[in-house]
C-alpha positions as CSV (number, residue, x, y, z in Angstrom):
1,M,0.0,0.0,0.0
2,K,1.3,3.4,-1.0
3,S,2.1,5.9,1.8
4,R,-0.1,8.9,2.2
5,V,1.2,12.4,1.9
6,Y,-0.9,15.3,3.3
7,I,-0.1,18.7,1.9
8,S,-1.0,21.8,3.9
9,T,-1.8,24.8,1.8
10,L,-4.1,27.8,1.9
11,G,-7.9,27.2,2.0
12,G,-10.7,28.0,-0.4
13,G,-10.3,31.7,-0.2
14,A,-7.0,31.5,-2.0
15,L,-7.0,28.0,-3.5
16,L,-10.2,28.6,-5.4
17,A,-9.5,32.2,-6.2
18,N,-5.8,32.6,-7.0
19,Y,-4.3,30.9,-10.0
20,G,-0.8,30.7,-8.4
21,T,-2.1,29.0,-5.3
22,F,-4.1,26.6,-7.3
23,F,-1.3,25.5,-9.6
24,Q,1.3,25.3,-6.7
25,H,-1.0,22.8,-5.0
26,Y,-1.7,20.9,-8.2
27,A,1.9,20.6,-9.3
28,L,3.2,19.6,-5.9
29,R,0.6,16.9,-5.6
30,C,1.3,15.6,-9.0
31,F,5.1,15.4,-8.4
32,V,4.5,13.7,-5.0
33,N,2.4,11.1,-6.8
34,T,5.2,10.5,-9.3
35,C,7.4,9.6,-6.4
36,G,5.2,6.7,-5.5
37,F,2.9,8.2,-2.9
38,V,-0.7,9.1,-2.7
39,S,-1.3,12.8,-2.0
40,Y,-4.2,14.6,-0.2
41,R,-5.0,18.1,0.7
42,Y,-4.7,18.8,4.5
43,S,-7.9,20.7,5.1
44,H,-7.4,22.3,8.5
45,G,-10.9,21.3,9.3
46,E,-12.4,23.2,6.4
47,C,-15.7,21.7,5.3
48,E,-16.5,20.4,1.9
49,L,-17.4,23.0,-0.7
50,S,-21.1,23.1,-1.5
51,F,-23.6,24.9,-3.7
52,G,-25.2,26.3,-0.5
53,R,-21.9,28.0,0.5
54,W,-21.5,29.5,-3.0
55,F,-25.2,30.6,-3.1
56,K,-24.8,32.5,0.2
57,K,-21.8,34.3,-1.3
58,C,-24.0,35.1,-4.3
59,I,-26.7,36.7,-2.2
60,K,-24.2,38.7,-0.1
61,S,-22.5,40.0,-3.2
62,L,-25.6,40.8,-5.2
63,C,-27.1,42.7,-2.3
64,T,-24.6,45.5,-3.1
65,V,-25.9,46.0,-6.6
66,P,-29.1,47.9,-5.7
67,Y,-27.1,50.2,-3.5
68,L,-24.8,51.1,-6.5
69,F,-27.7,51.9,-8.8
70,L,-29.8,53.7,-6.1
71,N,-26.9,56.0,-5.4
72,R,-26.1,56.4,-9.1
73,H,-22.5,55.3,-8.6
74,P,-20.6,56.4,-11.8
75,S,-19.1,52.9,-12.2
76,R,-22.2,50.9,-11.2
77,W,-22.2,48.8,-14.4
78,W,-18.6,47.9,-14.0
79,Y,-19.1,47.0,-10.4
80,A,-22.2,44.9,-11.1
81,Q,-20.4,43.0,-13.9
82,S,-17.3,42.4,-11.8
83,I,-19.4,40.9,-9.0
84,V,-20.9,38.4,-11.5
85,D,-17.4,37.7,-12.9
86,E,-16.1,37.0,-9.4
87,L,-18.8,34.5,-8.7
88,R,-18.4,32.9,-12.1
89,R,-14.6,32.5,-11.6
90,E,-15.1,30.7,-8.3
91,L,-17.3,28.2,-10.0
92,L,-14.7,27.7,-12.7
93,F,-12.1,27.1,-10.0
94,Q,-14.3,24.5,-8.3
95,R,-14.9,22.7,-11.5
96,A,-11.2,22.6,-12.4
97,Y,-10.3,21.3,-8.9
98,H,-12.7,18.5,-9.0
99,M,-11.6,17.6,-12.6
100,L,-7.9,17.6,-11.9
101,L,-7.7,16.6,-8.2
102,G,-11.0,15.1,-7.2
103,A,-12.7,15.7,-3.9
104,Y,-11.9,19.0,-2.2
105,C,-11.9,17.4,1.2
106,D,-10.7,13.8,1.2
107,N,-11.6,13.0,4.8
108,V,-8.9,10.3,5.0
109,Q,-7.5,9.6,8.5
110,I,-3.8,10.5,9.2
111,D,-1.9,7.5,10.6
112,K,1.6,6.9,11.9
113,T,2.9,6.1,8.4
114,S,1.6,9.3,6.9
115,I,3.9,12.1,5.7
116,L,3.0,15.7,6.4
117,V,4.2,18.3,3.9
118,L,3.9,22.0,4.5
119,G,3.6,23.1,0.9
120,S,4.5,26.6,-0.2
121,D,2.3,29.7,-0.8
122,Q,2.2,31.7,2.4
123,V,1.8,28.6,4.6
124,M,4.5,29.6,7.1
125,R,2.3,32.2,8.8
126,D,1.9,32.7,12.5
127,D,-0.9,30.1,12.6
128,A,0.2,26.8,14.2
129,A,-2.7,24.9,12.7
130,M,-1.2,25.3,9.2
131,W,2.0,23.8,10.5
132,F,0.1,20.7,11.5
133,G,0.2,22.0,15.1
134,N,-3.0,20.1,15.9
135,E,-1.6,16.8,14.7
136,E,0.5,14.6,17.0
137,I,1.0,11.7,14.6
138,G,2.8,11.4,11.3
139,A,5.9,9.4,10.5
140,K,7.7,12.4,8.9
141,R,7.3,16.2,8.5
142,V,8.6,18.1,5.5
143,V,8.5,21.8,4.6
144,Y,8.7,22.2,0.8
145,A,9.2,25.7,-0.6
146,G,7.8,27.2,2.6
147,S,6.8,30.9,2.2
148,T,5.5,33.8,4.1
149,D,6.1,37.6,4.2
150,W,9.6,37.2,5.6
151,F,10.0,41.0,6.0
152,Q,7.0,41.2,8.3
153,Q,7.8,38.0,10.2
154,R,11.2,39.2,11.2
155,T,9.6,41.4,13.8
156,N,6.5,39.4,14.5
157,P,6.8,37.8,18.0
158,K,3.9,35.4,17.4
159,W,5.6,34.0,14.3
160,H,8.8,33.4,16.2
161,E,6.8,31.7,18.9
162,V,5.1,29.4,16.4
163,A,8.4,28.7,14.6
164,R,10.3,27.9,17.8
165,S,7.6,25.4,18.7
166,E,6.8,23.8,15.4
167,L,9.9,23.9,13.2
168,P,12.0,21.5,15.3
169,K,9.3,18.9,14.5
170,F,10.2,18.9,10.8
171,Q,13.0,16.6,9.6
172,H,13.5,18.4,6.3
173,V,13.0,22.1,5.7
174,S,13.2,24.1,2.5
175,V,11.9,27.6,1.6
176,R,11.1,29.4,-1.6
177,E,12.7,32.8,-1.0
178,V,16.3,33.3,0.0
179,N,15.2,35.7,2.7
180,G,13.6,32.8,4.6
181,V,16.7,30.6,4.9
182,S,18.4,32.4,7.8
183,L,15.1,33.2,9.5
184,C,14.1,29.5,9.7
185,Q,17.6,28.1,10.3
186,Q,17.7,29.5,13.8
187,Y,14.9,27.2,14.8
188,C,15.7,24.1,12.7
189,R,17.8,21.1,13.4
190,A,18.0,20.3,9.7
191,T,19.8,22.5,7.2
192,V,17.4,24.9,5.5
193,V,17.8,25.1,1.7
194,Q,16.2,27.3,-1.0
195,V,14.2,25.4,-3.7
196,V,11.9,26.4,-6.5
197,D,8.2,27.1,-6.3
198,P,6.2,23.9,-6.8
199,V,5.0,25.2,-10.2
200,L,8.5,24.9,-11.5
201,L,8.8,21.3,-10.4
202,M,7.0,20.5,-13.6
203,E,7.9,21.3,-17.2
204,R,5.9,23.3,-19.7
205,S,4.7,20.0,-21.4
206,F,2.9,19.2,-18.1
207,Y,0.9,22.4,-18.3
208,D,0.3,22.0,-22.0
209,G,-1.4,18.7,-21.2
210,I,-4.1,20.4,-19.1
211,S,-4.6,23.7,-21.0
212,V,-7.5,24.2,-23.3
213,R,-6.8,23.5,-27.0
214,R,-8.7,26.4,-28.5
215,N,-7.0,29.8,-28.9
216,I,-8.0,32.1,-26.1
217,F,-7.3,35.3,-28.1
218,R,-8.6,35.8,-31.7
219,R,-5.8,38.2,-32.6
220,E,-2.4,39.4,-31.2
221,T,-3.0,40.4,-27.6
222,L,-1.3,42.2,-24.8
223,F,-2.3,40.0,-21.8
224,C,-2.1,41.6,-18.3
225,Y,-2.3,39.5,-15.2
226,F,-2.4,41.7,-12.0
227,V,-2.9,40.9,-8.3
228,N,-3.5,43.2,-5.3
229,I,-4.4,46.3,-7.3
230,K,-6.0,48.7,-4.9
231,N,-6.9,51.8,-6.9
232,R,-7.0,53.4,-10.4
233,E,-3.5,54.9,-10.0
234,E,-1.9,51.4,-9.4
235,L,-3.7,50.0,-12.4
236,N,-2.9,53.0,-14.7
237,L,-5.4,51.8,-17.3
238,P,-4.8,54.8,-19.8
239,Y,-1.1,53.8,-19.9
240,L,-2.0,50.1,-20.6
241,I,-4.4,51.1,-23.4
242,E,-1.9,53.4,-25.0
243,L,0.8,50.7,-24.8
244,A,-1.5,48.1,-26.4
245,N,-2.3,50.6,-29.2
246,R,1.4,51.2,-29.9
247,M,2.1,47.5,-30.0
248,K,-1.0,47.1,-32.3
249,C,-2.6,44.6,-30.0
250,F,-5.8,43.9,-28.2
251,L,-5.7,44.5,-24.5
252,R,-7.1,41.9,-22.1
253,I,-6.7,42.1,-18.3
254,A,-7.2,39.3,-15.7
255,M,-7.2,40.4,-12.1
256,V,-7.5,38.7,-8.7
257,Q,-7.2,39.7,-5.1
258,G,-7.9,43.4,-5.7
259,M,-10.3,45.9,-7.1
260,T,-11.3,43.9,-10.2
261,N,-14.2,46.3,-10.8
262,L,-11.6,48.9,-11.9
263,V,-11.3,47.1,-15.3
264,P,-14.0,48.0,-17.9
265,R,-15.8,45.0,-19.3
266,Q,-14.3,45.4,-22.8
267,Y,-10.8,44.7,-21.4
268,R,-11.7,42.2,-18.6
269,I,-11.3,38.5,-19.1
270,V,-12.5,35.8,-16.8
271,L,-10.5,32.5,-17.0
272,S,-10.7,29.1,-15.6
273,P,-7.4,27.7,-14.4
274,C,-6.9,25.7,-17.6
275,E,-7.8,28.7,-19.7
276,F,-5.3,30.8,-17.6
277,L,-2.5,28.6,-18.9
278,S,-3.7,28.9,-22.5
279,A,-3.8,32.7,-22.1
280,F,0.0,32.7,-21.5
281,R,0.5,30.3,-24.3
282,D,-1.5,32.4,-26.8
283,A,-0.6,36.0,-25.8
284,K,1.8,38.0,-27.9
285,Y,3.0,40.0,-25.0
286,V,2.5,39.8,-21.2
287,L,2.5,42.3,-18.4
288,T,2.2,40.9,-14.8
289,N,2.9,42.0,-11.3
290,S,2.5,38.4,-10.1
291,F,5.2,36.0,-9.2
292,H,3.4,33.1,-10.9
293,G,2.6,35.3,-13.8
294,S,6.3,35.8,-14.3
295,V,7.0,32.1,-13.9
296,F,4.4,31.0,-16.5
297,S,5.6,33.8,-18.8
298,A,9.1,32.4,-18.6
299,L,8.0,28.8,-19.1
300,Y,6.0,29.8,-22.2
301,H,8.9,31.9,-23.6
302,K,6.8,35.0,-23.7
303,R,7.9,38.6,-24.4
304,F,6.9,39.9,-21.0
305,L,7.7,42.4,-18.3
306,S,7.5,41.7,-14.6
307,V,6.0,44.8,-12.9
308,A,6.8,45.7,-9.3
309,Q,3.7,46.1,-7.1
310,P,3.7,49.8,-6.0
311,L,4.4,50.8,-2.4
312,R,5.5,47.2,-1.6
313,V,9.3,47.4,-2.1
314,E,10.2,45.7,1.1
315,D,7.7,42.8,1.3
316,D,7.3,39.3,0.1
317,Q,5.1,40.2,-2.9
318,N,8.0,41.9,-4.7
319,A,10.9,40.0,-3.0
320,R,9.9,36.6,-4.4
321,Q,9.2,38.1,-7.8
322,R,12.5,39.9,-8.0
323,D,14.3,36.9,-6.7
324,F,13.0,34.7,-9.5
325,M,13.8,37.3,-12.2
326,R,17.3,37.5,-10.8
327,W,18.3,33.8,-10.6
328,S,16.5,33.0,-13.9
329,G,18.5,35.6,-15.8
330,L,15.6,37.9,-16.6
331,D,16.5,40.7,-14.2
332,E,16.5,43.2,-17.0
333,Y,12.8,42.8,-17.5
334,W,11.9,43.8,-13.9
335,V,10.2,47.2,-14.2
336,E,8.0,49.6,-12.3
337,M,4.6,50.9,-13.4
338,P,4.9,54.5,-14.5
339,H,2.6,57.0,-12.6
340,G,0.9,59.9,-14.2
341,E,0.4,60.9,-17.9
342,A,3.7,62.9,-17.9
343,T,5.7,59.6,-17.9
344,I,3.7,57.8,-20.6
345,E,5.9,58.9,-23.6
346,V,9.2,58.0,-22.0
347,G,7.8,54.9,-20.3
348,D,6.2,53.5,-23.4
349,Q,9.5,53.7,-25.4
350,K,11.4,51.9,-22.7
351,W,8.8,49.2,-22.3
352,I,8.4,48.7,-26.1
353,S,12.2,48.4,-26.4
354,L,12.3,45.7,-23.8
355,L,9.3,43.8,-25.2
356,M,10.9,43.9,-28.7
357,S,14.4,42.8,-27.5
358,A,15.8,39.3,-27.8
359,Y,15.0,37.4,-24.6
360,P,17.8,35.1,-23.4
361,Y,15.6,32.0,-23.1
362,G,18.4,29.6,-23.8
363,K,20.2,30.6,-20.6
364,V,16.8,31.0,-18.8
365,D,15.9,27.4,-19.6
366,D,19.3,26.1,-18.4
367,S,19.0,28.0,-15.1
368,I,15.4,26.8,-14.5
369,L,16.4,23.2,-15.3
370,R,19.3,23.3,-12.8
371,H,17.1,24.7,-10.0
372,R,14.3,22.2,-10.9
373,E,16.6,19.2,-10.8
374,F,18.1,20.2,-7.5
375,S,14.6,20.8,-6.0
376,Q,13.3,17.5,-7.4
377,R,16.2,15.5,-5.9
378,W,15.8,17.3,-2.5
379,L,12.1,16.6,-2.3
380,R,12.3,13.0,-3.5
381,A,15.0,12.3,-0.9
382,A,13.1,14.1,1.9
383,L,10.0,11.9,1.2
384,T,11.8,8.6,0.8
385,E,14.7,8.6,3.3
């Protein structure tokens, strides 16, 4: 009988809303399965997804629509459409999860032969439950590509308390960002190493196998994937429209974890996880302020720019993105979003020059392959030793 591996990751609020979280979990489980194990999602007591839960969210969201129209909000149509799009996207995520991974909650009992894996994407927070703090059994505990906002946790007493209590229970520890190595090492018996994000454990052909076959875009398109956009100034839509016009492309924008209602309907695109992969495959150019957007752009050899998230220079959102661009050999394509119309002329010329330049994907592929092979060997050894 194959040993069971339970992978702790973020719950439905992220797993069924954020493309990066979804594919991290999927890729990690698939790789663990190829190592001869049976993988499950560790649910933290989270109940099974149901239509009733989604319906309650619908009612709560739609109750805001009459308020927008009664108060004649200038963007009421945008807001109403974005609410519908948010609800639709969650259904697409649920469908993809069931299609690719099966039941959302497996309800399989952990026993003494089980392996517990703390698996990436912000799981090393100051919540002991995510670190399997409620579980007293399990033959082995492994952290793979553990991640959190390391800048914030440096001065967070609660995080240090949880790490001091829980990290010594893990026999093998790895982190995704270089900033986490020294922070975790002070509480670990094992040597802490840096490994790649679970998405990079798998090659492009793996993602081609689950992407949709049809072409997502009917003509050459500038595809923008943004996260954590809080206001119009951060989005800078006039700049993006002008850039797309100069590149003679359609503009399509996918956004999560932010004010998605800032994007007019004619530019907004709602994608299932599998369509999300196809969007990177089919786009002519890509702009993204997301770590995983940068990763998929590199895997698909796109002409892309990795855009820094504004006002977040010293936090994990930019640090992990910048770290990937550096070690992959794409540091030149790390840029900041221009602010204000006065910078459009200069900014456009710089961005156009970068997008039209020769990307060093031969060296990038070699670098990713070296990091992937090291990470695969490390995880396989951690599971099987």
